[in-house]
C-alpha positions in Angstrom: -4.6 -4.3 -16.0 -2.8 -5.1 -12.7 -4.8 -4.7 -9.5 -2.8 -4.2 -6.3 -4.9 -4.6 -3.1 -3.8 -2.9 0.2 -5.1 -3.0 3.6 -4.2 0.4 4.9 -3.8 -0.7 8.5 -1.3 -3.3 7.5 0.7 -1.4 4.9 3.4 1.2 5.4 3.4 4.6 4.1 6.2 3.7 1.7 4.3 0.6 0.4 1.2 2.6 0.0 2.7 5.4 -1.8 4.5 3.1 -4.2 1.6 1.2 -5.2 -0.5 4.4 -5.6 2.3 6.0 -7.7 2.5 2.8 -10.0 -1.2 2.5 -10.3 -3.4 3.6 -13.2 -6.2 4.6 -10.7 -7.1 4.7 -7.2 -9.9 2.7 -5.9 -10.9 3.1 -2.3 -13.6 0.9 -0.7 -16.1 1.3 2.2 -16.0 0.7 5.8 -16.2 3.2 8.7 -15.6 6.7 7.1 -14.1 8.1 10.2 -11.6 5.3 10.6 -10.6 5.3 6.9 -10.0 9.0 7.0 -8.0 8.7 10.3 -5.9 5.9 9.0 -5.2 7.9 5.6 -4.3 10.9 7.7 -2.2 9.0 10.1 0.2 7.6 7.3 0.1 10.9 5.4 -1.4 9.0 2.4 -4.5 11.5 2.1 -2.2 14.3 0.9 -0.6 11.8 -1.7 -4.1 10.9 -3.0 -5.0 14.5 -3.2 -1.9 15.2 -5.3 -2.2 12.3 -7.6 -6.0 13.0 -8.4 -5.2 16.7 -9.0 -2.5 15.6 -11.5 -5.2 13.5 -13.3 -5.1 10.0 -11.8 -8.7 8.7 -11.8 -10.2 8.1 -8.3 -13.1 5.6 -7.7 -14.7 5.7 -4.2 -17.1 3.2 -2.9 -19.2 4.1 0.2 -16.8 5.6 2.6 -14.4 6.0 -0.2 -17.0 8.2 -1.8 -17.6 10.2 1.1 -14.0 11.1 1.9 -13.7 13.1 -1.4 -15.7 15.8 0.1 -14.3 18.8 1.8 -15.0 17.2 5.1 -17.0 14.4 6.8 -18.4 16.3 9.6 -22.0 16.1 7.9 -22.1 12.4 8.7 -21.1 12.9 12.4 -24.5 14.5 13.6 -26.6 11.6 12.2 -24.2 8.8 13.5 -23.8 7.5 9.9 -20.8 5.5 11.1 -19.8 5.2 14.7 -16.9 7.9 15.4 -15.8 5.7 18.2 -13.8 3.7 15.7 -11.5 6.6 15.1 -10.4 7.8 18.5 -7.3 9.6 16.9 -9.3 11.6 14.3 -9.3 15.1 15.7 -10.9 17.0 12.8 -13.0 16.1 9.9 -11.4 17.7 6.7 -11.1 15.1 4.0 -9.6 15.0 0.5 -11.5 18.0 -0.8 -11.5 16.7 -4.3 -15.0 17.8 -5.1 -17.3 20.6 -3.8 -20.3 18.2 -3.0 -21.2 15.6 -0.3 -22.1 12.2 -1.3 -24.8 10.3 0.6 -24.1 6.5 -0.2 -26.6 3.9 0.2 -29.4 6.4 0.1 -32.8 4.7 0.5 -30.9 1.3 1.4 -31.1 -0.7 4.5 -29.6 -0.1 7.0 -28.8 3.4 6.0 -32.3 4.7 4.9 -33.1 6.8 8.0 -29.5 8.1 8.4 -29.6 9.4 4.7 -32.8 11.1 5.3 -31.5 12.7 8.4 -28.5 14.1 6.5 -31.0 15.6 3.8 -33.1 17.2 6.6 -30.0 18.6 8.4 -28.0 19.9 5.5 -30.1 20.2 2.4 -30.2 24.0 2.6 -26.4 24.5 3.3 -24.5 21.7 1.5 -24.7 20.5 -2.0 -25.8 16.8 -1.4 -25.6 13.9 -3.8 -27.6 11.1 -2.4 -27.0 7.9 -4.3 -28.5 4.4 -4.1 -26.4 1.2 -4.2 -27.1 1.1 -8.0 -25.9 4.6 -8.7 -22.7 6.4 -8.9 -21.4 9.9 -9.2 -19.3 10.5 -12.1 -17.1 13.7 -12.1 -15.0 14.7 -15.2 -13.6 18.3 -14.9 -16.7 20.5 -14.1 -19.2 17.9 -15.2 -21.1 16.1 -12.6 -23.7 13.3 -13.3 -25.4 10.6 -11.3 -25.7 7.5 -13.4 -27.5 4.4 -12.7 -25.4 1.1 -13.1 
C-alpha cells in the first residue's frame, strides 16, 4: 500500500485532488479544526472529499479530521475547543456532512477534558454526540455506527 503525505497549506488544489483520486483511502489528521476546515474549503478540496467518500472511498479522521465529518463544527466554537482565531477566513461552519453525528475526540483526556464535558453539557439534548477517548474510534459502515476500543 502506497502512502502519500500532503501538507494542505503547501499543496495546490490540483496536487491534492490528484493524490486523493489515486489513493485507496483518505486519512485526515488533527490540528486546529477551524484551520483545517478553512484550508479544505479555500482549496475546494472539501467537496472532492465529500464526493469520493459518497462514492465509497474509505475516510479515516483523527481528532480534527474526525470532527469535520459532522454536518458542521459550530458545536466546538462555544467551548473554545480550538482557537477560532487560527482561521480568520472561515466565515461559516458547515463541514463535510458525511455523518449525522458529532464526534468529541480526546474525551476525558488532557488537555481537552473540561472542553469535552462542556460540549456534552451544552449540546447533549440537541445533537447526537459521540465522545471518544484517545483509545477509541467511531466505525461507520453504511447505517451501522459503533464505538470500538483500540
